[in-house]
C-alpha positions in Angstrom: 39.0 -69.5 -18.4 36.3 -68.0 -20.8 32.7 -67.8 -19.8 30.1 -68.1 -22.5 27.2 -66.2 -21.0 24.5 -66.7 -23.6 22.3 -68.4 -21.0 19.0 -66.5 -21.7 17.0 -69.7 -21.8 18.6 -71.3 -18.8 18.3 -68.2 -16.6 15.0 -66.8 -17.8 15.7 -63.3 -19.1 12.5 -61.6 -18.3 10.7 -60.7 -21.5 8.0 -59.0 -19.4 10.5 -56.3 -18.4 11.4 -55.6 -22.0 7.7 -55.5 -22.9 7.0 -53.2 -20.0 9.8 -50.9 -21.1 8.4 -50.7 -24.6 4.9 -50.0 -23.3 6.1 -47.4 -20.9 5.2 -49.3 -17.8 6.9 -48.5 -14.6 9.0 -50.9 -12.7 9.0 -51.3 -8.9 10.7 -53.3 -6.1 9.1 -56.6 -7.2 10.7 -56.3 -10.6 14.0 -55.6 -8.9 13.5 -58.7 -6.8 12.8 -60.8 -9.9 15.9 -59.5 -11.6 18.0 -60.3 -8.5 16.6 -63.9 -8.5 17.7 -64.5 -12.0 21.1 -62.9 -11.3 21.6 -65.2 -8.4 21.1 -68.2 -10.7 23.8 -66.9 -13.0 26.0 -66.1 -10.0 25.7 -69.7 -8.9 26.7 -70.9 -12.4 29.7 -68.6 -12.6 30.8 -69.7 -9.1 30.7 -73.3 -10.2 33.1 -72.4 -13.0 35.4 -70.5 -10.6 35.5 -72.9 -7.6 35.6 -76.6 -7.3 32.7 -78.8 -8.6 31.3 -78.9 -5.1 31.0 -75.1 -5.1 33.6 -74.9 -2.3 36.8 -72.9 -2.7 39.9 -75.0 -2.0 43.5 -73.9 -1.5 46.1 -75.3 -3.8 49.4 -76.9 -2.6 52.7 -75.1 -2.8 55.7 -76.5 -4.6 59.0 -77.2 -2.8 60.5 -74.4 -4.8 57.8 -71.9 -3.5 58.1 -73.3 0.1 61.9 -72.9 0.2 62.6 -69.7 -1.6 59.4 -67.7 -1.4 57.7 -68.8 1.9 60.3 -70.0 4.3 63.1 -68.2 2.5 65.7 -71.0 2.8 67.9 -72.6 0.2 66.2 -75.5 -1.6 69.1 -77.8 -1.0 68.8 -77.0 2.7 65.1 -77.9 2.8 65.8 -81.1 0.9 68.6 -82.0 3.2 66.6 -81.5 6.3 63.7 -83.5 5.0 66.1 -86.4 4.1 67.5 -86.6 7.6 64.3 -86.0 9.6 61.5 -88.5 8.7 59.1 -86.7 11.1 58.9 -83.7 8.7 56.0 -83.7 6.2 57.0 -85.1 2.9 54.3 -83.5 0.8 52.9 -85.1 -2.3 54.6 -85.9 -5.6 52.4 -85.5 -8.7 52.2 -88.6 -10.9 53.9 -86.9 -13.9 56.4 -84.8 -11.9 59.3 -85.0 -9.5 58.6 -81.9 -7.4 56.9 -82.2 -4.0 53.8 -80.1 -3.2 52.8 -79.1 0.4 49.6 -78.0 2.0 49.5 -74.8 4.1 49.3 -76.9 7.3 52.4 -78.9 6.2 54.2 -75.6 5.4 53.5 -74.5 9.0 54.7 -77.7 10.4 58.0 -77.2 8.5 58.1 -73.6 9.8 57.7 -74.7 13.5 60.2 -77.7 13.3 63.0 -76.2 11.2 65.7 -73.9 12.4 68.3 -72.2 10.2 71.5 -71.2 11.9 69.7 -71.7 15.2 67.0 -69.3 14.4 63.3 -70.0 14.3 61.4 -69.6 11.0 58.2 -68.4 12.9 57.4 -64.7 12.4 57.8 -62.2 15.3 54.8 -61.8 17.5 54.6 -59.5 20.5 52.5 -60.9 23.4 49.1 -59.3 23.6 46.1 -58.8 21.4 46.0 -59.0 17.6 47.0 -56.0 15.6 44.2 -54.4 13.6 44.5 -52.7 10.2 41.6 -50.9 8.4 42.0 -50.7 4.6 39.7 -47.8 3.8 38.9 -45.1 1.1 35.4 -44.1 -0.1 36.5 -44.3 -3.7 35.2 -47.4 -5.4 37.7 -49.4 -7.3 40.7 -48.1 -5.3 41.8 -51.6 -4.5 40.6 -52.0 -0.9 39.4 -55.6 -1.2 42.4 -56.6 -3.4 44.9 -55.2 -0.8 43.0 -56.8 2.1 42.9 -60.2 0.3 46.6 -60.1 -0.6 47.8 -58.8 2.7 45.7 -61.6 4.5 47.2 -64.3 2.3 50.7 -62.9 2.5 50.5 -62.8 6.3 49.2 -66.4 6.4 52.1 -67.5 4.3 54.4 -65.6 6.6 53.2 -67.8 9.5 50.6 -65.5 11.1 47.0 -66.4 12.1 44.7 -63.9 10.4 41.1 -62.7 11.0 39.4 -60.7 8.3 36.4 -58.6 8.9 34.4 -57.7 5.8 32.5 -54.4 6.4 31.5 -54.0 2.8 28.0 -55.1 1.8 29.4 -55.8 -1.7 31.1 -58.7 0.0 34.0 -58.9 -2.5 36.4 -60.1 0.2 33.9 -62.7 1.5 33.3 -64.1 -2.0 37.1 -64.1 -2.7 37.5 -66.2 0.5 34.9 -68.6 -0.8 31.9 -67.6 1.4 28.7 -67.1 -0.5 25.9 -68.3 1.7 26.0 -65.7 4.4 23.1 -64.6 6.7 23.0 -60.9 7.6 22.7 -61.8 11.3 26.3 -63.2 11.1 27.8 -60.0 9.7 28.9 -56.7 11.2 25.3 -55.7 11.3 24.6 -58.6 13.7 27.5 -57.5 15.9 26.2 -54.0 16.0 22.6 -55.0 16.8 24.0 -57.4 19.5 26.0 -54.6 20.9 23.0 -52.2 21.0 20.9 -54.6 23.1 23.8 -55.4 25.4 24.9 -51.8 25.9 21.3 -50.7 26.4 20.7 -53.4 29.0 23.9 -52.3 30.8 22.8 -48.7 30.8 19.3 -49.5 32.1 20.9 -51.6 34.9 23.1 -48.7 36.0 21.8 -47.1 39.2 22.7 -43.5 38.4 24.5 -41.3 35.9 28.1 -41.1 36.7 28.4 -37.3 36.4 25.1 -35.9 37.8 24.0 -38.7 40.1 20.6 -38.7 38.5 19.0 -41.8 37.1 19.5 -42.4 33.4 16.4 -42.6 31.2 15.4 -46.1 30.5 15.7 -47.1 26.9 13.4 -49.7 25.4 14.6 -51.9 22.5 11.6 -53.2 20.5 10.8 -56.9 20.2 11.6 -56.8 16.5 15.2 -56.5 17.5 15.4 -58.5 20.8 13.3 -61.4 19.4 16.1 -62.1 16.8 18.2 -63.3 19.7 21.4 -61.7 18.5 22.3 -60.6 22.0 22.5 -64.3 22.9 25.0 -65.2 20.1 28.4 -66.2 21.2 31.5 -64.4 20.0 32.5 -67.3 17.8 29.1 -67.4 16.1 30.1 -64.5 13.8 33.4 -66.1 12.7 33.7 -68.5 9.8 36.6 -70.5 8.5 38.0 -70.2 5.0 40.0 -72.4 2.5 43.1 -71.2 4.3 43.4 -73.1 7.6 45.0 -70.1 9.3 42.6 -67.4 8.0 39.1 -66.9 9.5 36.6 -64.2 8.5 33.6 -62.3 9.7 31.8 -62.2 6.3 29.4 -59.7 4.7 26.5 -60.1 2.3 24.4 -57.9 0.2 21.5 -57.9 2.7 23.8 -56.3 5.2 23.6 -53.0 3.2 20.6 -52.0 5.3 22.8 -51.6 8.3 23.1 -47.9 7.5 19.3 -47.5 7.7 19.0 -49.8 10.7 21.8 -48.1 12.6 20.1 -44.7 12.2 17.0 -46.2 13.8 19.1 -47.8 16.6 20.6 -44.5 17.5 17.2 -43.0 17.8 16.2 -45.8 20.2 19.3 -45.1 22.3 21.1 -41.8 21.6 23.7 -42.7 24.3 24.7 -45.9 22.5 28.3 -45.4 21.2 27.5 -47.1 17.9 31.0 -46.4 16.4 32.7 -48.6 19.1 30.4 -51.7 18.7 32.9 -53.7 16.7 35.8 -52.6 18.8 34.0 -53.8 21.9 33.4 -57.1 20.2 37.0 -57.5 19.1 38.2 -56.7 22.7 36.4 -59.9 23.8 38.4 -62.2 21.4 41.2 -64.3 23.0 44.5 -62.5 22.7 46.3 -65.6 21.4 43.8 -66.9 18.8 44.8 -64.5 15.9 47.8 -62.4 15.2 46.6 -59.9 12.6 43.2 -58.5 11.8 42.4 -56.9 8.5 39.2 -54.8 7.9 37.9 -54.4 4.3 35.8 -51.1 4.4 32.9 -50.1 2.2 33.4 -47.2 -0.3 31.6 -44.7 2.0 31.8 -43.0 5.4 29.0 -44.5 7.3 28.1 -46.6 10.4 30.0 -49.7 9.2 33.2 -47.8 8.0 33.3 -45.7 11.2 33.2 -48.9 13.2 36.2 -50.2 11.2 38.2 -47.0 11.4 37.5 -46.7 15.2 38.6 -50.3 15.9 41.8 -50.0 13.8 45.3 -49.6 15.2 46.6 -48.5 11.7 44.8 -47.0 8.7 45.9 -48.1 5.2 44.5 -45.9 2.4 44.8 -47.4 -1.1 44.3 -45.1 -4.1 44.6 -45.5 -7.8 47.1 -43.4 -9.8 44.7 -41.0 -11.5 43.9 -37.4 -10.7 40.3 -38.1 -9.8 41.3 -40.9 -7.4 43.8 -38.5 -5.8 41.0 -35.9 -5.5 38.7 -38.5 -4.0 41.3 -39.6 -1.5 41.9 -36.0 -0.4 38.1 -35.6 0.2 38.0 -38.9 2.1 40.8 -37.7 4.5 38.9 -34.5 5.1 35.5 -36.1 5.7 37.0 -38.8 7.9 38.7 -36.2 10.0 35.4 -34.3 10.4 33.5 -37.4 11.3 36.1 -38.4 14.0 36.0 -34.9 15.4 32.2 -34.9 15.6 32.3 -38.2 17.5 34.9 -36.8 19.9 32.6 -33.8 20.7 29.3 -35.7 20.5 30.2 -38.5 22.9 32.9 -37.0 25.1 30.6 -36.7 28.1 28.7 -40.0 27.8 31.5 -42.6 28.0 32.2 -42.7 31.7 31.2 -46.3 32.0 32.7 -47.4 28.7 36.2 -48.5 27.7 36.1 -46.2 24.6 38.8 -43.5 24.4 38.2 -40.2 22.5 39.6 -38.7 20.4 40.5 -41.7 18.2 44.2 -42.3 17.9 46.0 -44.3 15.2 49.4 -45.9 15.6 50.1 -45.0 12.0 48.5 -44.0 8.7 49.8 -45.1 5.3 48.8 -44.4 1.7 49.3 -47.1 -0.9 49.2 -46.5 -4.6 47.5 -49.3 -6.5 47.1 -50.4 -10.2 50.4 -48.6 -10.8 52.1 -49.0 -14.2 55.8 -48.0 -14.1 55.9 -47.3 -17.8 52.9 -44.8 -17.6 54.0 -41.2 -17.5 50.8 -40.1 -15.7 51.2 -42.8 -13.1 54.8 -41.8 -12.4 53.8 -38.1 -12.1 51.0 -39.0 -9.7 53.3 -41.1 -7.6 55.6 -38.1 -7.4 52.7 -35.9 -6.4 51.5 -38.3 -3.7 55.1 -38.4 -2.4 55.3 -34.6 -2.2 52.0 -34.4 -0.3 52.1 -37.4 2.0 55.9 -37.7 2.4 57.0 -40.8 4.5 53.3 -41.7 4.9 53.3 -42.9 1.3 54.3 -46.6 0.9 57.4 -46.8 -1.2 56.3 -49.9 -3.1 53.1 -49.3 -5.1 51.0 -52.3 -6.2 51.7 -52.8 -9.9 49.0 -53.7 -12.4 50.0 -56.8 -14.3 48.2 -59.3 -16.4 48.4 -61.8 -13.6 46.9 -59.3 -11.2 44.0 -58.6 -13.6 43.4 -62.4 -13.9 43.4 -62.9 -10.2 40.7 -60.2 -9.8 38.5 -61.8 -12.4 38.6 -65.2 -10.7 38.2 -63.9 -7.1 41.7 -65.2 -6.1 44.9 -63.7 -4.9 48.2 -64.1 -6.8 49.2 -66.4 -4.0 46.4 -68.8 -4.8 47.1 -68.9 -8.5 49.3 -71.7 -9.8 52.4 -70.4 -11.5 52.1 -73.2 -14.0 49.0 -71.6 -15.4 51.1 -68.8 -16.9 54.8 -68.1 -17.4 56.7 -68.2 -14.2 58.1 -64.8 -14.8 54.7 -63.2 -15.2 53.6 -64.9 -11.9 56.7 -63.9 -10.1 56.5 -60.3 -11.1 52.9 -60.0 -9.8 53.8 -61.8 -6.6 56.9 -59.6 -6.1 54.7 -56.5 -6.2 52.5 -57.7 -3.4 55.4 -59.2 -1.5 57.1 -55.8 -1.4 53.9 -54.1 -0.4 53.3 -56.6 2.4 56.9 -56.5 3.6 56.6 -52.7 3.9 53.3 -53.0 5.7 55.0 -55.5 8.1 57.9 -53.2 8.7 55.5 -50.4 9.6 53.2 -52.6 11.6 55.7 -54.3 14.0 56.9 -51.1 15.9 53.3 -50.0 16.2 52.2 -53.5 17.5 55.1 -53.4 20.0 54.0 -50.0 21.3 50.4 -51.3 21.8 51.6 -54.3 23.8 54.0 -52.2 25.9 51.2 -49.7 26.6 48.9 -52.5 27.8 
């Protein structure tokens, strides 16, 4: 798909801005707002080219070949034989000019639940207990956080898991890739944090005495500008939206949520005892244990109030990094600054959490580093992979995510390789790109399952 972006007449390129520049005039926030308004018009046009005519992202069907070999991992003849003998199984759709059957995700999951191969269920393993949470974080922009989060979520859904994504990044790349574009900041992580502030403050004010000293806690007052928004009255489900994938939901983000960093600083001033970093964790603890299986966090490229909430709520930390020296340098800095931030929280809040479920210091079940945009034929990339391995040892994922033409194309069109139809390119190109993410996901799954079991057994 090629966009012809010569749309100056349609989208009103501001001649006044150019004129002001020539005359030496200064530009202010109103000019920025005008620029954004025109950009939003272009964004809508591009979205129409990317999604369906109704401006709604839809999920394609999967061929019987994909369902058998790549999703359910059974022989094609076995699948065809079972479908021929069991009329209750979904038959899929046959395209007018083809012979192959194509199945929706819901039909794939019906096949997964009903079929058994050699007496074994095709459903994925799932310890009883709450969903497993993985934060994908690094403060280097372009490291592949959103790409990894998107592909892991889609791979997990095709694996049979129910997935919840939480987009902590105001750039909202993951939200847009999931098809969500009209998002109010109240329904983002910022809304969850503001809701938590009010509820936690009310609980503190209702407490009769301090747990340690026995003296009354100072009463904290939240201004009407916050309480009048009514965020404290929102239900848990009000923050969660469905996606084109029937087994994936998301707590989305939007550009307006960027001010959460400024707002959170104000909120901490209103109530210094508020354990802001645990707001999302407290929210997730209220979710039904059996509604989702895996939760993925897409973190912003910074260490701030939102990213600390993601990191603190996570059971496992996945750190993607590109194969260049500067990306290695940035990842090293990220680890150090994150360590310092978590240490500061442990010391700063250690004596104020007696009535809270928060445990300090923060403990992860596992931490993994994942190399992204890797080119096997690039000498520098191979050298950096070796350097990463020497430093991080068994914490480095063995299977880097390779950069292929199909991966580049998926990024341009806000779609994962799993959403792209292999008929739009050569099957070999598509399979190579998918195999890279399949291997990365399988390695994640192998690391995640023992950690998930430990959490369930501990509870």
